[in-house]
Structure formats: structure tokens, C-alpha cells
C-alpha positions as a Markdown table, in Angstrom:
| # | Residue | x | y | z |
|---|---|---|---|---|
| 1 | Met | 5.5 | 24.5 | -16.3 |
| 2 | Ser | 3.7 | 23.5 | -13.4 |
| 3 | Ala | 2.4 | 19.5 | -12.5 |
| 4 | Thr | -0.9 | 18.1 | -12.7 |
| 5 | Ile | -1.8 | 17.4 | -8.8 |
| 6 | Ile | -2.8 | 13.9 | -8.5 |
| 7 | Asp | -5.0 | 13.8 | -5.1 |
| 8 | Gly | -5.0 | 11.0 | -3.7 |
| 9 | Lys | -7.7 | 11.8 | -0.9 |
| 10 | Ala | -10.4 | 12.4 | -3.5 |
| 11 | Phe | -9.1 | 8.9 | -5.4 |
| 12 | Ala | -8.9 | 7.2 | -2.2 |
| 13 | Ala | -12.7 | 8.3 | -0.9 |
| 14 | Lys | -13.7 | 7.0 | -4.9 |
| 15 | Val | -12.3 | 3.7 | -4.0 |
| 16 | Arg | -13.7 | 3.4 | -1.0 |
| 17 | Glu | -17.0 | 4.6 | -2.0 |
| 18 | Lys | -16.6 | 1.4 | -4.4 |
| 19 | Val | -15.8 | -1.4 | -2.3 |
| 20 | Ala | -19.0 | -0.4 | 0.3 |
| 21 | Thr | -21.1 | -0.4 | -3.1 |
| 22 | His | -19.2 | -4.4 | -3.2 |
| 23 | Val | -20.1 | -5.0 | 0.1 |
| 24 | Thr | -23.6 | -3.8 | -0.1 |
| 25 | Arg | -24.3 | -6.3 | -3.8 |
| 26 | Leu | -22.3 | -8.7 | -1.4 |
| 27 | Lys | -25.3 | -8.7 | 1.6 |
| 28 | Ala | -28.0 | -8.0 | -0.2 |
| 29 | Asp | -27.0 | -11.0 | -2.6 |
| 30 | His | -25.1 | -13.4 | -0.9 |
| 31 | Gly | -25.9 | -12.6 | 3.1 |
| 32 | Ile | -22.0 | -12.4 | 3.2 |
| 33 | Val | -20.1 | -9.2 | 5.0 |
| 34 | Pro | -16.3 | -9.1 | 4.7 |
| 35 | Gly | -14.5 | -9.3 | 7.9 |
| 36 | Leu | -10.9 | -7.7 | 8.8 |
| 37 | Ala | -9.2 | -8.6 | 11.6 |
| 38 | Val | -6.0 | -6.4 | 12.8 |
| 39 | Ile | -3.7 | -7.7 | 15.5 |
| 40 | Leu | -1.9 | -4.5 | 17.8 |
| 41 | Val | 0.8 | -5.7 | 19.7 |
| 42 | Gly | 1.8 | -3.0 | 23.0 |
| 43 | Glu | 1.0 | 0.5 | 23.2 |
| 44 | Asp | 2.5 | 2.1 | 20.3 |
| 45 | Pro | 0.8 | 5.9 | 20.0 |
| 46 | Ala | 0.9 | 5.9 | 16.2 |
| 47 | Ser | 0.3 | 2.4 | 15.6 |
| 48 | Glu | -2.7 | 3.0 | 17.9 |
| 49 | Val | -3.9 | 6.0 | 16.2 |
| 50 | Tyr | -3.5 | 3.8 | 12.9 |
| 51 | Val | -5.4 | 1.0 | 13.4 |
| 52 | Arg | -8.1 | 3.2 | 14.9 |
| 53 | Asn | -8.5 | 4.9 | 11.8 |
| 54 | Lys | -8.4 | 1.3 | 10.0 |
| 55 | Gly | -11.5 | 0.2 | 12.4 |
| 56 | Lys | -13.1 | 3.0 | 11.4 |
| 57 | Gln | -13.4 | 2.6 | 7.5 |
| 58 | Thr | -14.1 | -0.6 | 7.5 |
| 59 | Leu | -17.0 | 0.0 | 9.8 |
| 60 | Ala | -17.8 | 2.6 | 7.1 |
| 61 | Ala | -17.4 | 0.7 | 4.1 |
| 62 | Gly | -20.1 | -1.8 | 5.6 |
| 63 | Met | -18.1 | -4.8 | 6.5 |
| 64 | Asn | -17.2 | -6.4 | 9.9 |
| 65 | Ser | -13.8 | -4.9 | 12.3 |
| 66 | Phe | -12.2 | -7.2 | 14.7 |
| 67 | Glu | -9.5 | -5.9 | 16.2 |
| 68 | His | -7.3 | -8.5 | 18.7 |
| 69 | Lys | -4.9 | -5.9 | 20.9 |
| 70 | Leu | -2.0 | -8.0 | 23.1 |
| 71 | Asp | 0.3 | -6.3 | 25.8 |
| 72 | Ala | 3.9 | -5.9 | 24.5 |
| 73 | Gly | 5.4 | -8.5 | 26.4 |
| 74 | Cys | 3.2 | -11.5 | 24.6 |
| 75 | Ser | 5.4 | -14.2 | 23.7 |
| 76 | Gln | 6.1 | -15.5 | 20.3 |
| 77 | Ala | 3.1 | -18.8 | 20.7 |
| 78 | Glu | 0.8 | -16.4 | 21.8 |
| 79 | Leu | 0.8 | -14.3 | 19.2 |
| 80 | Leu | 0.9 | -16.9 | 17.0 |
| 81 | Glu | -2.2 | -18.6 | 18.5 |
| 82 | Val | -4.5 | -15.7 | 18.0 |
| 83 | Val | -3.1 | -16.1 | 14.0 |
| 84 | Glu | -4.2 | -19.2 | 14.0 |
| 85 | Thr | -7.5 | -18.6 | 15.4 |
| 86 | Leu | -8.3 | -15.9 | 12.2 |
| 87 | Asn | -7.1 | -18.5 | 10.0 |
| 88 | Ala | -9.7 | -20.6 | 11.2 |
| 89 | Asp | -12.4 | -18.0 | 11.3 |
| 90 | Pro | -14.8 | -18.1 | 8.9 |
| 91 | Ala | -16.5 | -14.5 | 9.5 |
| 92 | Val | -12.5 | -13.2 | 8.8 |
| 93 | His | -11.7 | -12.7 | 5.4 |
| 94 | Gly | -8.7 | -10.5 | 6.0 |
| 95 | Ile | -6.0 | -10.7 | 8.7 |
| 96 | Leu | -3.6 | -8.0 | 9.6 |
| 97 | Cys | -0.6 | -8.1 | 11.9 |
| 98 | Gln | 0.4 | -3.7 | 12.5 |
| 99 | Leu | 3.6 | -3.6 | 12.1 |
| 100 | Pro | 6.6 | -3.0 | 13.6 |
| 101 | Leu | 6.1 | -5.7 | 16.3 |
| 102 | Pro | 8.3 | -5.5 | 19.7 |
| 103 | Asp | 11.8 | -6.6 | 19.4 |
| 104 | His | 11.3 | -10.1 | 20.9 |
| 105 | Leu | 8.8 | -11.1 | 18.2 |
| 106 | Asp | 9.9 | -12.7 | 15.1 |
| 107 | Glu | 7.9 | -10.8 | 12.3 |
| 108 | Glu | 8.9 | -12.9 | 9.7 |
| 109 | Glu | 7.1 | -16.2 | 11.4 |
| 110 | Val | 4.3 | -14.2 | 12.1 |
| 111 | Ile | 3.9 | -12.9 | 8.3 |
| 112 | Asn | 4.1 | -16.6 | 7.2 |
| 113 | Ala | 1.6 | -17.9 | 9.8 |
| 114 | Ile | -1.1 | -16.2 | 8.2 |
| 115 | Asp | -3.4 | -18.1 | 5.5 |
| 116 | Pro | -1.7 | -16.4 | 2.1 |
| 117 | Ala | -5.4 | -16.2 | 1.4 |
| 118 | Lys | -6.3 | -13.6 | 3.7 |
| 119 | Asp | -2.7 | -12.2 | 4.2 |
| 120 | Val | -4.3 | -8.6 | 3.0 |
| 121 | Asp | -1.0 | -6.8 | 3.3 |
| 122 | Gly | 0.4 | -9.2 | 0.1 |
| 123 | Phe | 3.5 | -10.1 | 2.5 |
| 124 | His | 3.1 | -13.9 | 2.6 |
| 125 | Ile | 6.0 | -15.4 | 1.0 |
| 126 | Ser | 3.4 | -17.5 | -1.1 |
| 127 | Asn | 2.2 | -13.8 | -2.1 |
| 128 | Val | 5.5 | -12.4 | -3.0 |
| 129 | Gly | 6.0 | -15.6 | -5.2 |
| 130 | Leu | 2.9 | -15.3 | -7.5 |
| 131 | Leu | 3.4 | -11.6 | -7.5 |
| 132 | Gly | 6.9 | -12.1 | -8.7 |
| 133 | Thr | 5.5 | -14.8 | -11.7 |
| 134 | Gly | 2.7 | -12.9 | -12.4 |
| 135 | Gln | 0.2 | -15.0 | -10.7 |
| 136 | Lys | -3.2 | -14.4 | -9.0 |
| 137 | Ser | -1.4 | -13.0 | -5.8 |
| 138 | Met | -2.7 | -10.9 | -2.1 |
| 139 | Val | -0.9 | -7.4 | -3.5 |
| 140 | Pro | 0.6 | -5.3 | -0.9 |
| 141 | Cys | -1.8 | -1.9 | -0.4 |
| 142 | Thr | 0.7 | 0.9 | -0.7 |
| 143 | Pro | 2.3 | -0.4 | -4.4 |
| 144 | Leu | -1.5 | -1.3 | -5.2 |
| 145 | Gly | -2.2 | 2.7 | -4.6 |
| 146 | Cys | 0.4 | 3.9 | -6.5 |
| 147 | Leu | -0.4 | 1.5 | -9.2 |
| 148 | Met | -4.1 | 2.3 | -9.6 |
| 149 | Met | -3.5 | 6.3 | -9.6 |
| 150 | Leu | -1.1 | 5.7 | -12.1 |
| 151 | Arg | -3.6 | 4.1 | -14.7 |
| 152 | Asp | -6.4 | 6.7 | -13.8 |
| 153 | His | -3.5 | 9.7 | -15.1 |
| 154 | His | -1.6 | 7.6 | -17.6 |
| 155 | Gly | -4.6 | 4.9 | -18.9 |
| 156 | Ser | -2.1 | 2.6 | -20.4 |
| 157 | Leu | 1.3 | 2.4 | -19.0 |
| 158 | Ser | 2.6 | -0.1 | -21.8 |
| 159 | Gly | 6.0 | 0.8 | -22.9 |
| 160 | Leu | 6.7 | 3.6 | -20.3 |
| 161 | Asp | 10.2 | 3.5 | -18.5 |
| 162 | Ala | 9.8 | 3.8 | -15.2 |
| 163 | Val | 12.1 | 4.3 | -12.3 |
| 164 | Val | 11.4 | 2.8 | -8.8 |
| 165 | Val | 13.6 | 4.2 | -6.1 |
| 166 | Gly | 13.6 | 2.0 | -3.2 |
| 167 | Arg | 14.1 | -1.8 | -3.2 |
| 168 | Ser | 12.3 | -2.9 | 0.1 |
| 169 | Asn | 9.9 | -5.3 | 0.3 |
| 170 | Ile | 6.7 | -3.6 | 1.5 |
| 171 | Val | 7.4 | -0.7 | -1.5 |
| 172 | Gly | 9.9 | -0.8 | -3.6 |
| 173 | Lys | 10.2 | -4.8 | -5.1 |
| 174 | Pro | 6.4 | -5.3 | -5.1 |
| 175 | Met | 6.0 | -1.8 | -7.2 |
| 176 | Ala | 8.3 | -3.0 | -9.5 |
| 177 | Gln | 6.2 | -5.8 | -10.1 |
| 178 | Leu | 3.3 | -4.6 | -10.8 |
| 179 | Leu | 4.9 | -2.0 | -13.6 |
| 180 | Leu | 6.5 | -4.9 | -15.0 |
| 181 | Gly | 2.9 | -6.4 | -15.0 |
| 182 | Asp | 1.6 | -3.5 | -17.1 |
| 183 | Ser | 4.3 | -3.5 | -19.3 |
| 184 | Cys | 6.8 | -0.8 | -18.2 |
| 185 | Thr | 10.6 | -0.9 | -18.8 |
| 186 | Val | 11.5 | -0.7 | -15.4 |
| 187 | Thr | 14.6 | 0.1 | -12.9 |
| 188 | Ile | 15.0 | -0.6 | -9.1 |
| 189 | Ala | 17.4 | 2.2 | -8.2 |
| 190 | His | 18.4 | 2.8 | -4.2 |
| 191 | Ser | 20.9 | 5.0 | -2.4 |
| 192 | Arg | 23.9 | 3.1 | -3.8 |
| 193 | Thr | 23.3 | 3.4 | -7.3 |
| 194 | Lys | 25.3 | 5.0 | -10.2 |
| 195 | Asp | 24.8 | 8.2 | -11.8 |
| 196 | Leu | 21.3 | 8.1 | -9.7 |
| 197 | Ala | 20.3 | 11.5 | -11.3 |
| 198 | Asp | 20.7 | 10.6 | -14.7 |
| 199 | Val | 19.0 | 7.2 | -13.8 |
| 200 | Val | 16.2 | 9.1 | -12.4 |
| 201 | Arg | 16.3 | 11.5 | -15.7 |
| 202 | Arg | 14.9 | 8.4 | -18.2 |
| 203 | Ala | 12.3 | 7.9 | -16.6 |
| 204 | Asp | 8.7 | 8.7 | -17.4 |
| 205 | Ile | 7.6 | 7.6 | -14.4 |
| 206 | Val | 9.4 | 8.2 | -11.1 |
| 207 | Val | 8.0 | 6.1 | -7.7 |
| 208 | Ala | 10.2 | 7.5 | -4.8 |
| 209 | Ala | 10.3 | 5.0 | -2.1 |
| 210 | Val | 13.8 | 5.7 | -0.3 |
| 211 | Gly | 12.6 | 7.3 | 3.4 |
| 212 | Arg | 14.8 | 10.5 | 3.1 |
| 213 | Pro | 13.3 | 13.7 | 3.3 |
| 214 | Glu | 13.4 | 15.1 | -0.3 |
| 215 | Met | 16.2 | 13.2 | -1.7 |
| 216 | Val | 14.8 | 13.5 | -5.4 |
| 217 | Pro | 15.2 | 17.0 | -6.4 |
| 218 | Gly | 13.4 | 18.7 | -9.7 |
| 219 | Asp | 16.8 | 18.5 | -12.3 |
| 220 | Trp | 16.6 | 15.1 | -11.3 |
| 221 | Ile | 13.2 | 14.3 | -13.0 |
| 222 | Lys | 12.4 | 14.4 | -16.8 |
| 223 | Pro | 10.2 | 17.3 | -17.8 |
| 224 | Gly | 6.7 | 16.0 | -18.2 |
| 225 | Ala | 7.5 | 12.7 | -16.4 |
| 226 | Thr | 4.3 | 11.4 | -13.2 |
| 227 | Val | 6.3 | 11.4 | -9.9 |
| 228 | Ile | 4.7 | 9.1 | -6.9 |
| 229 | Asp | 6.2 | 10.2 | -3.9 |
| 230 | Val | 5.7 | 7.2 | -1.3 |
| 231 | Gly | 8.2 | 9.0 | 1.0 |
| 232 | Ile | 6.2 | 10.6 | 4.8 |
| 233 | Asn | 8.9 | 12.0 | 6.5 |
| 234 | Arg | 9.2 | 14.3 | 9.6 |
| 235 | Val | 11.5 | 17.2 | 9.6 |
| 236 | Pro | 11.8 | 19.9 | 11.6 |
| 237 | Asn | 9.8 | 22.8 | 11.5 |
| 238 | Gly | 10.8 | 26.4 | 14.1 |
| 239 | Glu | 9.6 | 24.6 | 17.3 |
| 240 | Lys | 7.4 | 22.0 | 14.8 |
| 241 | Thr | 7.7 | 19.4 | 12.6 |
| 242 | Arg | 5.7 | 18.8 | 9.4 |
| 243 | Leu | 5.5 | 16.1 | 6.7 |
| 244 | Val | 7.5 | 15.9 | 3.3 |
| 245 | Gly | 8.4 | 13.2 | 0.9 |
| 246 | Asp | 10.8 | 11.9 | -0.7 |
| 247 | Val | 11.2 | 14.5 | -3.5 |
| 248 | His | 11.7 | 18.2 | -3.0 |
| 249 | Phe | 7.7 | 19.0 | -4.2 |
| 250 | Asp | 8.4 | 22.5 | -5.1 |
| 251 | Ser | 10.9 | 21.6 | -7.7 |
| 252 | Cys | 9.6 | 19.0 | -9.2 |
| 253 | Thr | 6.2 | 20.2 | -9.3 |
| 254 | Glu | 8.1 | 22.9 | -11.8 |
| 255 | Val | 9.4 | 20.0 | -13.8 |
| 256 | Ala | 6.9 | 16.5 | -13.6 |
| 257 | Gly | 3.3 | 16.5 | -15.5 |
| 258 | Ala | 2.0 | 15.0 | -12.8 |
| 259 | Ile | 2.7 | 14.4 | -9.0 |
| 260 | Thr | 1.5 | 13.1 | -5.8 |
| 261 | Pro | 1.7 | 15.5 | -2.6 |
| 262 | Val | 2.7 | 14.9 | 0.6 |
| 263 | Pro | 0.8 | 14.7 | 2.5 |
| 264 | Gly | -2.5 | 13.6 | 0.9 |
| 265 | Gly | -1.0 | 11.6 | -2.3 |
| 266 | Val | -0.1 | 8.0 | -1.6 |
| 267 | Gly | -1.3 | 7.7 | 2.2 |
| 268 | Pro | -5.0 | 7.1 | 2.0 |
| 269 | Met | -4.6 | 4.9 | -0.9 |
| 270 | Thr | -2.8 | 2.8 | 1.5 |
| 271 | Ile | -6.2 | 1.9 | 3.4 |
| 272 | Ala | -8.3 | 2.3 | 1.0 |
| 273 | Cys | -6.7 | -0.6 | -1.1 |
| 274 | Leu | -6.3 | -2.8 | 2.5 |
| 275 | Leu | -10.3 | -2.8 | 2.4 |
| 276 | Ala | -10.3 | -3.5 | -1.6 |
| 277 | Asn | -7.9 | -6.6 | -0.4 |
| 278 | Thr | -10.2 | -7.2 | 1.8 |
| 279 | Leu | -13.3 | -7.2 | -0.2 |
| 280 | Thr | -11.1 | -9.0 | -2.8 |
| 281 | Ala | -10.3 | -12.1 | -0.5 |
| 282 | Cys | -14.0 | -12.2 | 0.7 |
| 283 | Ser | -15.5 | -12.6 | -2.9 |
| 284 | Arg | -12.3 | -15.4 | -3.6 |
| 285 | Ala | -13.4 | -17.6 | -0.5 |
| 286 | Asn | -16.7 | -17.2 | -1.6 |
| 287 | Gly | -15.9 | -18.5 | -5.2 |
| 288 | Leu | -17.8 | -14.9 | -6.7 |
| 289 | Asp | -16.5 | -12.5 | -9.1 |
| 290 | Glu | -13.6 | -10.3 | -8.2 |
| 291 | Pro | -14.1 | -6.8 | -8.2 |
| 292 | Glu | -13.6 | -4.9 | -11.4 |
| 293 | Gly | -10.9 | -1.9 | -11.1 |
| 294 | Leu | -9.7 | -2.5 | -7.0 |
| 295 | Thr | -7.1 | -5.5 | -8.1 |
| 296 | Val | -5.1 | -6.2 | -10.5 |
């Protein structure tokens, strides 16, 4: 068996196209332009590249992009003041504070200072609680992207056995909530799970989000299962490095029915879903119907 490759790059392009179509319609019918504001503290090169890509894709989708850069030594009060200004700005529908922040800043306080309705990362405690109780919320981008690809591949997920390997607040826990919402039977496993291999082997769907390079080998995978690899790990490759996921791609491909590659799988979906969340937040703020297929 050779698994079907789920092309996240192509799927993300379709999501961005759908977002752009909805944005064009919002402008034409209502004179509304969704706006995404990104706050970047310090000069971390990886964060700067990521923020720059977000800005380009935001503009390409027809949205307004606002960037706020603060010195690495800025105070908590200065950062919170920027957040409050954006909360009050009607042109801003989505607010994202690029993480991680410098050690002297309190990430949790900053995240929870963002208006939950503008929290397009879905990290605010109110959105976490709403998602956990099955109510309308802003959904974290990476799990949302995974769910979109799973729905596209399977159609209905009802009754499928899903294992999420990883229990982070950013991916593992919200991913489990989303799968429960689609009527999967869900297990959250992690590095301390007893007989982890046997737990994973039961799954029709495996979502690997544990942050360990190639931790999940092919002999852990149930034949025909769908494997969603959230991991992005840089490992040595001669004098250079290469990117690998949390699953061993070559061995898993021989067993799985479908699998996401790294790179080119889940990664591109994260920014696409950030744009989708900004559009959703804008629609909700203006009392308009939410874009179909871009939210849960």
C-alpha cells in the first residue's frame, strides 16, 4: 500500500481563494474590508519572516494588514496598551500577537487582554471554554486546518476512532475538541501514555502533534488510517538541516491510507485559516452570515 498524499499547499490555496472571493463580496455588497493586526515584539528572524508572510497573504486576499512592531525590551504596559488600542479600532477584526514573547512579558495576560471576538488565534480563555463546551468560538488555526483536510478527505468523520498524540493548548487539546464535535471517538495520548504504540494502532485517524522528530513509525499505524502530521522539526542533514514531522514519513506511507507531508502538509493551512478566522470575525462583528466551509 502507498498512502494518498494530502497536499496541504494546494488545499491552503483553495482556502485562500475562497476567502478572497468572500472578501470581494463583502466590499461590493457592504463596503466592509476585513482587517488583521499583527503585533511583533523584538527581532526574532523566524518570527519576522512569519509575520511578513502573514502580511503578504492578508493583502493578497484583499484584506487590510496592520503591523505593530515593539522593541524586545518593551514593558508589559506598553504591549497591553497596543492591544487595547486595537480592541477599540473598528477597522481591525482580528488581532494576533506573535509568540513566543520575550521572557519578561506575560504571554497569558497579553492573550487574555485581546477581545475574544478578535482573537483569531483562538487562544483566549473564553474561546477555549466555548470550544470545549461546543459553542460558537474562534478556533485555533492549526487544528482548524487539520479538521478541514480531514473533512475533505473523509466526508463524514462520525464514528471514526481518532488518536491525538500531544496535549498542548495550541494543537492537541483543541484538536481533540474539534474531532469530538464531528462525532469521533477521541483519545488524547502523549509521551507518558502506557503502550502508546498500541493506542495509536487502534486509530482510524492519527494526529501527531508532540514535537518529537519522527516519533511515530509505520508499525504504529493501522492499515488504511489517515495520518495528519502537525510536527515541524529541523534535524541534521550532513552539513545542513532538513525538516521532518512527528511521524516517520517513509514507513508510515507504506501503511497509511492517507498522510500529510512535512513540509507542505499542515503548515500552509495555518496562515490560510488565520485569514479564514479574520473573515469569520469580520462577518460576526457586522451581523452577517459566516462564510460556509471556513469555520466549524
